[in-house]
VOPA-399684 format. One record per residue (C-alpha): x, y, z. Coordinates in steps of 0.05 Angstrom, whole numbers, plus 5000, padded with zeros to 4 digits. Layout:
REM residues N
   c1   c2   c3
    X    Y    Z
...
***
This chain:
REM residues 440
   c1   c2   c3
 4797 5160 4223
 4863 5132 4249
 4870 5130 4324
 4935 5140 4362
 4955 5075 4394
 4996 5080 4458
 5047 5029 4480
 5024 5036 4552
 4962 5064 4585
 4968 5066 4660
 4905 5067 4703
 4914 5097 4772
 4970 5145 4792
 4994 5124 4860
 5069 5115 4875
 5074 5051 4834
 5046 5078 4768
 5080 5145 4781
 5145 5106 4784
 5125 5070 4720
 5115 5137 4686
 5182 5163 4712
 5221 5102 4688
 5187 5102 4620
 5195 5177 4609
 5260 5171 4570
 5244 5105 4535
 5220 5098 4463
 5148 5086 4487
 5084 5126 4479
 5051 5127 4547
 4992 5161 4581
 4966 5153 4652
 4897 5168 4683
 4871 5178 4753
 4803 5203 4777
 4833 5243 4834
 4846 5318 4821
 4920 5312 4837
 4973 5268 4868
 4964 5266 4943
 4988 5201 4975
 4952 5176 5038
 4930 5246 5055
 4885 5220 5110
 4945 5191 5146
 4993 5250 5142
 5004 5251 5217
 5060 5299 5236
 5126 5264 5241
 5102 5196 5215
 5156 5160 5176
 5161 5110 5120
 5181 5039 5139
 5228 5035 5080
 5292 5077 5069
 5293 5138 5023
 5332 5098 4971
 5267 5059 4959
 5242 5118 4919
 5208 5114 4851
 5269 5097 4809
 5336 5091 4846
 5339 5016 4859
 5340 5001 4784
 5365 5067 4754
 5402 5110 4805
 5421 5162 4753
 5348 5175 4736
 5329 5249 4740
 5269 5232 4784
 5310 5203 4842
 5299 5227 4913
 5370 5254 4916
 5357 5296 4854
 5293 5321 4888
 5335 5343 4948
 5382 5381 4902
 5324 5414 4866
 5296 5435 4934
 5364 5459 4959
 5361 5409 5017
 5414 5357 5002
 5465 5382 5053
 5413 5389 5107
 5390 5318 5093
 5461 5292 5096
 5474 5327 5162
 5409 5296 5190
 5439 5227 5177
 5376 5186 5168
 5353 5132 5120
 5280 5141 5138
 5240 5202 5114
 5171 5225 5136
 5109 5211 5096
 5101 5285 5084
 5171 5288 5052
 5156 5227 5009
 5090 5257 4987
 5123 5323 4968
 5176 5284 4929
 5123 5247 4890
 5086 5312 4876
 5152 5341 4850
 5159 5282 4802
 5086 5285 4780
 5091 5359 4763
 5145 5343 4712
 5110 5287 4675
 5064 5313 4620
 5035 5243 4608
 4997 5243 4674
 4923 5263 4670
 4886 5273 4735
 4810 5283 4741
 4802 5229 4688
 4761 5167 4706
 4767 5103 4666
 4696 5078 4652
 4704 5014 4612
 4754 4972 4573
 4745 4928 4512
 4796 4882 4480
 4793 4870 4405
 4836 4859 4343
 4851 4918 4298
 4895 4914 4237
 4923 4847 4257
 4940 4864 4329
 4902 4861 4394
 4886 4928 4423
 4853 4954 4486
 4799 5007 4476
 4790 5049 4539
 4733 5097 4552
 4758 5155 4596
 4713 5208 4625
 4742 5278 4636
 4712 5299 4703
 4726 5373 4692
 4700 5381 4621
 4649 5325 4629
 4666 5292 4564
 4684 5220 4547
 4740 5201 4499
 4766 5135 4475
 4840 5116 4479
 4876 5056 4449
 4936 5018 4475
 4976 4954 4464
 4987 4946 4538
 4952 4965 4603
 4984 4975 4671
 4931 4974 4726
 4954 5008 4790
 4890 5029 4824
 4912 5003 4891
 4873 4972 4947
 4811 4996 4984
 4799 5003 5059
 4778 4938 5093
 4719 4952 5139
 4681 4898 5179
 4610 4886 5154
 4580 4902 5222
 4611 4972 5220
 4587 4992 5152
 4519 5016 5178
 4550 5060 5231
 4558 5136 5227
 4621 5152 5188
 4629 5214 5231
 4644 5171 5292
 4664 5104 5261
 4715 5110 5206
 4775 5076 5173
 4845 5099 5192
 4855 5126 5121
 4807 5183 5141
 4841 5199 5207
 4870 5268 5193
 4805 5291 5162
 4763 5267 5222
 4811 5282 5279
 4791 5356 5283
 4718 5336 5296
 4734 5292 5356
 4702 5325 5416
 4738 5334 5483
 4720 5287 5540
 4709 5229 5491
 4729 5157 5491
 4764 5134 5428
 4778 5062 5407
 4832 5044 5356
 4823 4975 5326
 4886 4942 5297
 4959 4935 5313
 4996 4956 5250
 5037 5018 5237
 4977 5062 5223
 4942 5041 5288
 5005 5056 5327
 5015 5124 5295
 4943 5144 5310
 4947 5119 5382
 5011 5158 5394
 4982 5220 5362
 4920 5218 5406
 4962 5203 5467
 4995 5272 5460
 4929 5307 5476
 4899 5257 5525
 4901 5304 5585
 4888 5369 5550
 4827 5342 5515
 4808 5294 5571
 4806 5233 5526
 4800 5160 5542
 4837 5114 5495
 4827 5041 5479
 4876 5004 5434
 4850 4936 5414
 4879 4882 5370
 4861 4811 5351
 4935 4794 5346
 4968 4760 5404
 5013 4820 5417
 5034 4888 5392
 5094 4864 5353
 5149 4901 5316
 5161 4889 5243
 5219 4840 5234
 5279 4878 5208
 5340 4834 5216
 5386 4833 5156
 5376 4760 5135
 5301 4771 5141
 5308 4830 5094
 5330 4781 5041
 5256 4763 5036
 5250 4829 4999
 5297 4806 4945
 5286 4784 4873
 5312 4716 4895
 5255 4706 4945
 5205 4734 4895
 5224 4682 4843
 5223 4626 4894
 5154 4646 4921
 5124 4653 4852
 5147 4582 4834
 5106 4551 4890
 5036 4521 4885
 4974 4563 4898
 4962 4526 4963
 5033 4534 4989
 5035 4609 4971
 4971 4622 5009
 4996 4583 5068
 5061 4622 5071
 5030 4691 5063
 4982 4678 5120
 5041 4666 5166
 5084 4725 5146
 5049 4782 5183
 5111 4797 5224
 5150 4811 5160
 5106 4868 5135
 5048 4884 5182
 5085 4900 5246
 5101 4967 5278
 5167 5003 5272
 5208 4985 5335
 5226 5059 5347
 5152 5076 5347
 5134 5021 5397
 5189 5045 5443
 5165 5117 5437
 5094 5097 5454
 5117 5061 5516
 5160 5121 5537
 5100 5167 5528
 5056 5121 5571
 5110 5119 5624
 5116 5196 5626
 5041 5206 5628
 5034 5155 5685
 5092 5184 5726
 5068 5217 5791
 4996 5213 5766
 4944 5215 5821
 4890 5182 5779
 4895 5120 5735
 4918 5133 5664
 4855 5131 5620
 4884 5081 5572
 4863 5009 5559
 4907 4965 5515
 4881 4897 5495
 4913 4842 5453
 4881 4775 5435
 4815 4812 5431
 4767 4809 5373
 4715 4863 5358
 4654 4821 5340
 4600 4873 5334
 4585 4946 5342
 4518 4978 5361
 4496 5049 5374
 4497 5117 5340
 4533 5183 5342
 4484 5211 5393
 4484 5157 5447
 4553 5128 5432
 4572 5058 5414
 4577 4992 5449
 4634 4947 5426
 4622 4872 5433
 4690 4841 5447
 4716 4771 5458
 4782 4751 5488
 4808 4694 5445
 4851 4662 5500
 4801 4657 5557
 4743 4655 5508
 4701 4706 5546
 4657 4759 5515
 4643 4828 5543
 4623 4898 5524
 4660 4964 5524
 4629 5032 5510
 4662 5083 5464
 4646 5148 5430
 4691 5139 5369
 4719 5078 5333
 4779 5083 5287
 4786 5021 5244
 4860 5010 5228
 4839 4945 5196
 4881 4948 5134
 4865 4945 5060
 4840 4893 5011
 4843 4882 4936
 4781 4900 4898
 4773 4888 4823
 4756 4955 4790
 4690 4957 4754
 4723 4980 4689
 4755 4911 4682
 4688 4875 4679
 4688 4879 4603
 4752 4838 4599
 4741 4794 4660
 4742 4732 4617
 4815 4747 4598
 4840 4750 4670
 4880 4690 4694
 4861 4666 4763
 4889 4616 4812
 4851 4556 4842
 4821 4602 4895
 4795 4654 4845
 4849 4706 4858
 4886 4741 4802
 4945 4698 4780
 5001 4741 4755
 5057 4708 4716
 5131 4722 4726
 5126 4790 4691
 5064 4811 4730
 5016 4799 4672
 4946 4771 4683
 4921 4768 4611
 4912 4693 4596
 4917 4705 4521
 4980 4747 4515
 5026 4788 4559
 4994 4857 4557
 4954 4868 4621
 5000 4883 4680
 4982 4895 4752
 5015 4934 4808
 5000 4921 4882
 4948 4868 4868
 4991 4805 4864
 4997 4785 4937
 4975 4713 4924
 5023 4703 4866
 5084 4745 4887
 5077 4750 4962
 5088 4804 5014
 5131 4848 4968
 5068 4868 4930
 5053 4931 4971
 5126 4947 4989
 5147 5015 4961
 5217 4988 4952
 5189 4935 4905
 5159 4986 4858
 5219 5003 4814
 5239 4930 4806
 5169 4908 4786
 5163 4967 4738
 5230 4951 4706
 5210 4878 4696
 5145 4901 4662
 5180 4953 4619
 5234 4904 4597
 5178 4856 4577
 5141 4909 4537
 5205 4933 4504
 5225 4861 4486
 5296 4870 4512
 5332 4882 4578
 5338 4958 4580
 5342 4955 4656
 5398 4911 4681
 5367 4878 4742
 5408 4847 4797
 5403 4772 4804
 5423 4724 4860
 5433 4777 4914
 5414 4735 4975
 5465 4696 5014
 5412 4644 5034
 5375 4595 4990
 5299 4593 4998
 5289 4525 4967
 5335 4466 4955
 5403 4493 4932
 5416 4477 4858
 5485 4448 4874
 5452 4398 4921
 5399 4381 4870
 5453 4367 4819
 5494 4325 4867
 5434 4284 4886
 5417 4273 4812
***
């Protein structure tokens, strides 16, 4: 029996692989994509009313590499009869809810997307003179397993919540990751103390959201971060050139050691809070404090590390904290802990069967080449949002998605279907070539 062989099988259908499917839709490629979730629903646990993306709407699934693509955000607005309203609003930044609805609109039009399908295992072998991936996929609705075959894989399963070890044993009803916030918020009881750990965008959005009901629900809020301050994400125009193909190529050319060193010092470029949100939080605090007869029940702590957590959902929790500047430890009680502690890469179990093929750097991390491939034998295993140590801070940036997908598709096609911009930055990130030549 002859099996159909796909050109691309995509695993995971988040925004990045959804963009891959959208860009590939009109290309001479046979593609299919799987995700174990029942439908597309991006960051549902963080759909706080009014929360906005930190990238402009033009950083949609396709526009930056193919603005005439039918799956652009502007085409979505036309389809929804909202283009004129959007233009009158005059904003570059849309809400998460709007972005999620846009992605759902795109997903509904792509027949090659298969939800409620979990990839179980992958094998890599040679068939009829070419190397092929054999993928076992379990249909979660019909409870059947089927095998699919592909020349190339694109893995876009995303990252997983990063939770401190000492918090893993705690009740998930009262101690939970920020990705669960909108699910858990409705169970927070009045007259409770709530501690938000972290100082990124999600932590700030949650703090502001809880601040709205602080008096009505008689809440006490603690906002705690290990960082030295609650800093805004750097957004000056020359800094934005670090989100360019120029910087991407420069960063990728560096040694493993140098790349790790740089990434560890770039938090302000991608982990900060939107300046508008920081200002809004301060204004809310100011208004709540104005003419107040009792102290505002809010504690905000920087330079403070949460070292341990003890207790249960009945008696409450004791947070063991340490101020890193004065090097003093102390305890603070709380009823709820919301861990806005970010996300981390986790190798999916289904890749275990081909683990020996994966190229790694000197520290054991996946080492993607210039076209985002990690197969050490041939270019056929591509990754999305898992190449931080090889490609830097652009890895998780939504605006990076279309460019990365276009690079991968061009490589699979074997020619430059997508005409990608080169040399867009005014600055040089290494030694300028003209100076290298003059020195030689």
